N, C-alpha and C positions, 0 to 999 in steps of 0.2 A: 512388612517393612522392617528393616534393621533399625533398632533403636539407636545405634551408634552412627550409622552412615546415612540413614534416610533412604537407602536403596532397598529394592524389593528383596526379600529373603527367599532363596530357593528352597524347595522342599527338603533337600538333604541337609541344608543348613539349619533347619527349624527343629529344635529339640522337642517341641511339642507334638510333632507328627509321628505316626507309628514307625517303628524300626524298619520293617520290611519296605514300607513306602519310601523312606529316606534312602535305603540302600539301592533300590531299583532306580530311583531318580538319579542318583549319582552315577551309577554304571551306564545309564541311558545317555548321559552327556559325554561319555568317553568315545574317542576314536578307537578303531581296531588296534592300532599300534599302542595306544595308551593302555588299553585293556591287557594286552600281552605283557607290557612292561610291569604290570602290577602282579604278575603271577610268578615272579622269581623272588628269592628271599631278600635281595637288596633292591627294593622297589624305589624308583626315582620319584621325585616330586612331579605333580601335574599342576604347575603354578597357575594356569588359567582357571582351574577349578578350586584352587585353594587346598589341594591335597598335598600334605607335606611328604618328603621322602621318609621311607620307613624300612628299617632292616629287621626282618622277622627273627633273626637268629639271636637267641639269648639262652643262657644256661643257669640253673639254680639247683643242681643235684643235691647239694647239702650246704646251701648258702649261695648267695648271689655270686656267680663265677665270672672271672675274666673282666671285671669292670672296676678294678681298683680295690681299695680297702673295703672289706666286708666281714661280717661274722662268719667264721668257718666252723660248721657243726661236724660231728662225726660222719664218715662216709656212709652211704646208703646201707651197706651190709651191717654196719654197727647200729644204724637206726632200726633195722629189722630185729637185731638182737635184743632190743629193749622189750619187744613184745608188748608195746604200749602205744596203741593208736592215738589215744588222747594226748600223750606227750608229743607225738609227731605232728599232730594237728597244731599244737601250740608252737612248735618249732617252725612249721610251714607258715603260720601267721606272722611270725617274726621275720622270716625270710621275705615274705611278700610286702611287709612294711618297708624293709630296706630296698626292695626292688622298686616300689613306687617312688620312694624318696629319691633314689638314684636317677630314675627315668626323668622325673620332672626337673631335677637339677641339671642333668645333661641337656634337656630340651631348652631350658632357660639360657644355656650357653650356646645354643644353636648346634649342639652335637647330636646327630641322629644316626650315628654309625652303628657298627656291629656291637652287640652286647649292651646296647643302651635302650632297647625296647621293652615291651611288656608282654611279649609272647615267649614263654619259656618252654624249652624242649626237655621237660622233666614231668613225670618220673620215668625211669627205666623199669618196666614191670615184666621184662622177660624172665622166664624161669631159669634159675641157676642150676641147670641140668647136670653139669659136669664141672668139678673143681678146677679143671685145666683151663677153663675159659677165662681169658684175661680181663674181660669186662664184667665178670660176675660180681666184683666189688661194687658196681653201680646198682645192683638189684637188691630186692628184699628177700633173697634166698631161694630155696628150692621148692617151697610149698605154695600151691595156688591160693589156698585160703588165707594164709598169713600175708602173702603178697597183696592180695586184694584188700585186706583190712588196713594194712599200712598204707597202701596206695590210695585208697579212698580218703583216708585221713589227710594225706599229703595234698591231694588235689583240692579238697574242701578248704584246707587252710590257705592254700595259695589263691584260690579263686574268690574266696570270701562268700558272704551270704547276702549281699545287697540285691534287692529284687530287680534292679535295672542294670547296674553296672558290674562288670567283672573287675576284681581287684588286679589280678593278672590272668593271663590265659595259660593253663597248664596243658601238657601234651603227653599222652600215653604212648610210649615207644618201647620197642621197635616191633611193629605189627607186621607179621607175627612169625612165631617159630624161629627165633634167632637166639642162639647161644654158642656160637663158634662153629667151626674154626675161623678165627679172625683173618688168617692169611687167604682164605678162600671165599670170603663173604661177598665179593663182587661178582662171583660166578657160581656160587654153591647153590644146589637144589636140596632143600631140607625136606625129606620125605617123612610125613607124619600121617598116621592113620586117622580116620574120622574119630575114633574113640580117644586117641591121645590129644587130638585137637580139642575135643569137647571137655575132657577131664583134666588136662594139664596146661596146654598152651594158650587157650582162649579165656578161661574163667576170669582171670584178673582184668583183662581188657573189657569184658562184658560188665564187670562190676563197676569199673571206672566210668564207662559210658552210661549205664542205666542208673546207677546209684549216685555217683559223684558228679554226673553231668560234665565230664571233662570236655573242654572246649575244642581240643585238637587231638589228632592221632597221627603219629609218624610211621610211615611204612618202612619196612626193613630193606636192607640191601639185597638179601638173598631171594631166591625163588622158594616158594612153598608148593610142593606137589606139582612142579612144572611151571607155575605162573610167577612172574616177577611180583614181589609183594606190593610194589608201588604201582602196579598196573593189573592187579588181580581182580577179576570180576567176582570170584568166589569170596575173597576176604573183604574187599571194599564194597562190593555191590550186594551180594546175597546176604552176607552175615552182618557187616558193620551198619550199612545204611538200610538194609532190608529187615533182617530179623531183629536187630537191636535198635533200630530207628534213630541212629546217630544223626544229629543235625548240625554238627560243627564242621570244621574244615580238616582236610587231610594234607599233610606236608610230606614230601619225600625226605628220606635221609640224604645227606649231602652228596650230590653228584650221583645218586642212585638211578636217576632217569637215564643218565649217560650209560650206566651199566647195562641197561636193557638191550641196547644195540651193540655196544662195544665189547661186552664181556659175556652176558647171558646169551647174546646173539639170537634173541627171540624175533627181532626184526633187523632190517639192514641199515636203516638210516635214522638220524636224529629226529627228522620230521615224523617218521612212523612211531618212534619211541614216545615222543611228546604227545602225539595224538592218542596212542594206546593208553597212556597214563591218565590223561584228562578224561577220556571217555569212561574209564573205569572208576573215576572219582577222586583222583589225586589233584588237589586244587592248587597247591603251591610247590614249586620246584626249588629246593635248596640246591642251587647250582645254576647252570646256564642253558640247559637243553631246551627250556621252554621258549627261548628266543626264536626257536625254529617253528613255533606255532603258526606264524604267518605263512610260511611255506606249506605247512600241513593243511591249512585252510585253502590255499591256492591249489593244492593237489587234490582237494576234495576228501581229505581224510577225516575231517570233522568240520562242524559248522560254528559260526560265531555264537550261536545260542549255547553251545557247549562251554564256551569261555564265560558267558554271562552266568551260567549256573555256578561255575567255580568261583567267580568274582563275588557273587552274592554271598557265598559262605565266608569268603575272606573279609569282605567289608562289613559283614554282620559282626565279626569278631572285633574289628577296629572300632566300630560304632559302640559296641558293648563295653569296650575299654574306655569309652568317653573321649576318644580322640577327635571327635567332630563336635563336641559340646563345649560350652564355656567352662573353664576349670572350676568356677564357683559352684557349678551344678554337680560336680563329680566329687563325692566325699573323700575318695582315696587320694585325690590330687592335693589334699591339704595335709597329708602326713609329712611332718617336718624332717628335714635332712638329718637332724641330730639323732634320729633313731638308729641311723647306720652305725654299727660297731659300738652301740651303747652298752652301758654296764648291765642292764637287764638282759640283753641278748647274750652277753658274755656269760652271765650266770646260767642262762638257759642252755648254752652250749656245754657248760660244765655238767648240768643235770642230765642231758642226753648222753654225754660221755660216761657218767656214772652208771646210768641204767643200761648202757650197752655192754658193760664188762661182764664176762662169763668166767666163773671160777671152774676150771676143768679138773683140778686135782688139789688136794690139801691134806697130805699124809701127816699124821702125828700133830695135827692142828698147828702146823708151822706158821700159818697165817691166822689171825693178824700177828704182826711182829710184836714181840715183847722181850724185855730183858736183853736188848741189843745195844752194844756200845759202839760198834764200828761196822759199817756196811761197805762192801765192794760192789759197785755197779759196773757191769761189764757188758759189752756188746755193741754191734754196729748200729742198732736202732735206738740206743739209749739217749743220744743227744743230737739227732738229726731232725731239724724242724720240718724238712720237706716230707719226710715219711709220715708225719702226722696227718697229712692233708688228703691223701688219695688222689684220684683224678677228677677232672671237671670241677676244680676247686677255685675258691676265691683267694684273696690275699689278706691274711689277718694282720692287724696292726701290731700284734705281738702274740707269741705262742709260748706254751710251757711244755718242754720236752719231758719225757720220763725222768731223766737225770735231774732237771731243774725242779720238778715236782718233788722228787725224793729228797733232794738236798734241802729244800725249804722245810719239808715236814721233819726231817732229821734234825736240822738246826734248832727248830723250835723245841725239840726234845733233848737237846744236848748230845746228839749222836754224831759221830764223825762219818764222813762219806768219802771214799776214794773211788776214782773212775779211771777206767782204761777201755778204749774201744775194743781191743783184743784182736779183731780181724775186720776185714772189709765185708760187705754184704755177700759178695760172690767170689772175689779174687782169692786164689788158693794160698796166698802168702800167709805164713804162720809166724812171722817175725814179731808180731805183737803179743803172742801167747805168753812169753816169759813175764812181761810186765803185768799182764792180767793175773797170772797165777801167783805172782808175788803179792799182789794186793789181796787176792783171795785168801792166802795163807794167814794174813794178819787180821782178817775180818771175822766177825761173829756169824755173819750170814752173807751169802752171795746172791745178788739179783742179776740174772742174765737177761738182757733185753734183746731179743732176737726176732727173726721172722723174715719177711720179704718186703718189697716196696714196689713203687711204680717202675723201678728198673727191671722187675721180674714179671709183672702182670700189668696188662693195660690194653689199649685199643690199637688195632692195626694202624700203622702210620708209615707213609713212604719214607724209606731210609732208616727205619728202626727195625732191627732184627728180632725184637721181642714183641710179644703180645700175649699169646697163650703159653702155658707151661707144658712141658712134656713129662715132667715128674712133679709130684706134690710133696716130696720130702723137704725137710729143712735143708738149705744149701750145705754142701759137704763141709766147707771150712767152718761154718757155724756149729755143725754137729760135732766136729773134732774139738772145737773150743769147749763146747758144753761137756763133752766127756772128760776133757782134761780138767775142767773146773770141778767136776764131781769127784775126781780122784784126790782132790785136796781134803775132802772129808768134812767140809762145812755144809750146813743146811743150804740147799740150792733151790732158789725160787726163779722160775722162768716166766717172763712177761713176753707175750707174743704180739707183734704188730704185723698185720697182714689183712688182705681183703678177701681171702678165700681159705678153704680148709688146708691144713698142713698135717702131714703124716708124721707127727712128732712121737713116734713109737718109743724111741730111746728115752726121751724126756718123760713120757708117761710111765715108764717102768722105773726110772732112777731118780728123777728130780722129786723134791718134797712137795712142791706146789707149782701149778701152772695157771696163769691168769691170761685169758684172751682179751686183748684190748682193741683189735681191728686197726683201722686208721682213725684215731679218736678225735681229730679236730684240734682247734687251738687250745683248748683247756684239758686235753687228754692227760698231760703229765700230772695235773692236780688230781684228777679223778683216780689215776693209777695209784698215786701216793696215798690217797684217802683209803682206798681199798686195801693196800698193803698193811696199813696200821689199824684197820678196822673202824676208822672214822665213818666209812661207808661200807655197808654189807653188800657184796655183789649179788645181783639178782637177775642178771641177763641170762638168756638161754640161746643155744645155738640155732640159727636159722638155716643151717646147712649140716649135712652129715660130714663128719671127719672120718675118712677112710684110712686104712692102714697103708695103702699104696695104690698105684695105678693098676696093679694086678687085680684089684677088686672091681674095676670099672670096665664096662663094655667099650668098644671102639668109640673114640671121640666124635667121629662123623655120624654115628648112629643116632637117629632121632626117635626111633622106637623106644619108649620109656622102660621097657623091660630091663631090669638090672640097675636103673638109675634112681637115685634119691631114696629116702627111707620108705617111700610108698611102694617101691618095687624091688628094693635090694634085699636079698635073702641071706647075705653073709652077716658076720659080726663086725660092726665098725669099731674104730678106735673110740670115738665118742659119737653118740647118735644125735640126730636132729631133735631139738627140744631139750637137750641136756644142759645142766648147769647146777653147781653146788652152791651152798650158802654157809655162813658162819653159825647159822642156827638150824633147827630141824623142824619139819612140819608133819603133822599127823592128820590123816584123812579118815573120815568115818561117816556112817549114816548116809550112804549113797541111795538116793531115791530116784526111780525111773518109772515113767509111764509104761506099764508092761505090754499093752496091746493097743495098736492104733489102726485106723483105716485111712485111706487117702483123704487128704484135706484136713486131717487132724495133726496135732504136733506132739512130739515127744518132749516132755519136760524132765530135766535132769537137775537135781540139786545134790550138793555134797557139803559136809561140814569140814572146814579146814582150820586147824589149830597150830599156832606157833608153840611147839613143845620144847623149845630151847630157851637159852638165857639172854639172847640178843634179839632186838627188833630186826626184821628183815622182810624182803619182798619174796613172794612166791608167785610163780606163773602157773596157774591152774590150767591144765590142758585136757581137752576131751578128744579122744580118738574113736573112730568108728570103723568097724570091720563087718563086711557082708559075709555071713557064715556059709552061704551056699548059693552064690550067684551063678546063674547060667552063663554068664559072660565073664571074661577076664576082668578082675577087679583089683584095686590096690590091696596090699596086705593090710594096711590100715591107713586112715587119712585123718588129718586134723579137721575137726568139725566145730571147735569152739575153744576159746582161751580167754583168760582174764588175769591181769597182773594185779595183785593185792599186796598191801602192806599190813603186817601184823606185829603188834608189840608182844613181848614175852607173855605167854599164857593167854593171849587173845585168840578168839575163835570167830569165824565168820562162815555163814552159809552162802555158797556161790552157786548160781543157777545158770543153766543154758536151755535154749529152746531149739529143737531140731524141727525144721519145716520140710516142705516138699523138696526144696532144692538140695538139702543135705541128705535126703533119702534116695535120690535118683541114682540109677546106674545107666550105662549107655550100651546100646547094642553095637553090632559090627559096623553099622552105618553112622554111628555117632548119635543116634536118636535117643533122647532121654525116655526112660520108662521107670515105673514103680514096680518093683519085683517083690512078690510076697515071700515071706520067710523070716528067719531070725537074724538079728544083728547084735553084735557085741560092742558094748561101750567100755572104754577104759578111761578113767578120770584120775588124774594125779599130777605129780610134779614132773612128769616126763612120759615117754612112751612105755608101754608094757614090755620092755625088753631088758636085757642085762645092761643097765646103764648106771651102775654105781649105787644102786639101792634107792633110787627115787621112788617115793611111795605112790601107789596107785590102787584103785579099786575097780572091779569090773562088774558089769551087769548086762542083762540082755533085754531086748524088747522084740516084739513080733509085729511085723507089718502084715495086715490082712487086706488082701486085694480081691 
C-alpha cells in the first residue's frame, strides 16, 4: 500500500523490490505503441503509468553544456594535456554536481526538455588519428592508453560511487573507428584491420566498459568494415555485449539510424533500418526512425520481445538514476543548486587550465617575464571570449580572456599593456598590421595570441562549410602578422589557442617562446598570465603529435594506422607526443626493472626523479614500451604508464609502474592477443626517446619467457 494514498503500490513503484523485477513489471504494463514511444530520445510521458516525459539528450563534454549558466572547463583536448586522471576525476565530480542540481531545478519547474536530463553523451574517446579532423578537440588525443586513463577518470567522476544510484549516466562515444572525414560521416565506411581495432580503436572503449562500468555507449555514424556501427553485429553483439559483457544501453548518434537506409543504403526502408539496429543491440534512437518499429513488427522483421530487451536496458538506467524513487531516497537529488557556477568550481576550472598548458619553446629563458615595463598584446585570439570555449560548451557567467588575464597581472606589477587585434582569424585583410607594429615597437616584449577556433575546426553541420581542415598550418594572415612582429626585433612570445596540432614551423624557428593553451575555458586567461610571469610553472604535455605539415600525413580517409600518430609515424615531428618544457629541470637516475618474467608475472619498474632546478614544478614521468623483435607489425613504441608529480627544488621521488599481461600483449593478423617471447625495451623519462628538445629519459630491457 502507498503510505500517501492508501492505494496498492505496484511492483515498479516499490523502491524495496529488486531492480530487474521493477523494470520488467513496468515494461509489462505498456502497450506496444507505448513501448515504441520510449525508444526515441525525446520520449513522451505515459501518464496512466506515472512515467514522466524524458529527453535523453544531454551534453557535458567539459562542463554542463547548452543548459544555461555553468562552469566551463578547458576543452577535452586540454584535459588530456594535463596527463592527470585524478584532476579530471575531480573535475567530472564537479560537473556531475552541477548536472544533478540543474536537472532537479528544471524538474521542479516542470521543464523536462532537451539538455535537462541526467543521461550525458560524454566522453568522446575516439582516437585523434589525424590532426585534420575537426572533432579531435573533443577527444583525449591520439594515444589509446592516455585516452583510456583520462576517460575512465571522467566516467567515474560523472557516475559517482553509490552502490545503488548513478549520479549521472555517462556515454562512451562514438563506437567505433570514427575520426573523420566529417563531410562523409553519414555514408563513409572506415576500413580497419583486426589488429588496428584491437590495438588502437577499441582499447579505450573496453576500458570504459570493463573498468569504469560506463552506463551507455553511442554508436558512430559511419560503417566499420561494411557494417553500420549502430547496427553492427560485430561491434555491438560479438564485442561489446559478448566479449566485454556490457550490460548498459546503446544509443545511436543523432539520426544515424536514418543513415542506414538513406545514405549507407544497407537496407531500403526505415522499417528495415530500425529492425536491423534493434536486433543488433541499439536500444535508443536519437532521431525519429524508431517510430517505424510498429511497421517493422507488422512486417515480421522483429518481435515485440526484441523491444522488451531494449526497453529493459533503457529503464534500468532510468531506475538507477533514481527517477522512479522518492527524492529523499536518492542522495544526489539533494545537491543544492548553489553549487552551479560556484567559486570552488571556478577555482577548479582555473586549476585544470593551469595544468593543461604546454610550454613548447623557451629560448634564452624569455619566460617567465621579468624586467618588463610595457607589453604589446597582439592577435585575433587575444580578446575573444568565444574562442576560449571550444565546442559542446556551456555558458560561463563570466570569463577571462588572455588579454584580460595579462592586463590584470601586469597592472598588479605596474606594467603597461597595449593591445591591437592586428588581423582577423582568417580574413586576409592586413589593414590592422600598422597599429599592431606601432605598439610592438614601443613595447619591451610582444605577446602574440594566435591560433584557430571553432570557425576552423568542428563538427559537420548542415549549411556550415567548415568542419575538418585541409591544412594544419597557422592561417596565412596570422603567419604574416607574426613575421612582421618578429622584424620589430623585440622578444616575441606566442600563445596558441586551438583544439588540434598546428604546424607552427616559423614560430618554432624564430619566436623566443611558445605556450600552447588549447581552448582553456572560462579561467584560461588567468592561467595563461600566471604561466607567463612564472606564478605557475607549466607542466602539461602534448596528447597529440605536432607535425610539420600535412605532407607528413597519410591520406585522411586511410584508417590503417601505418604512418599515423607517434606509435607508427617514422618521420621527425615538429613537437612529439608527450612533449612539454618546464621552467625547471628534472634528473632521472637509478632505473630498476624486473629483468626476466614469465606469463602471469609482472614487470616492476621504478626510477628516481629529482628536480634539479631552482623552481618548483610538475614533471610527467612517462613509460614507453617497444617490442624489439615482434613476429607481427607492432608500434614503434607505445605509452604503457605515466604519472604527473610535483617536486620542490632539490626534491626527489621514486616513481613506480607495473606492467601486467595487458601491457605485454601483441596481436596477430586476426587481432587475437598473444604473449610473444623475446626482449622488450623500456624508456622512462620526461618524454619519448626521440629528438624532443632534450627531455631526459633512461632505457632498460626485460625478457619475456614463454
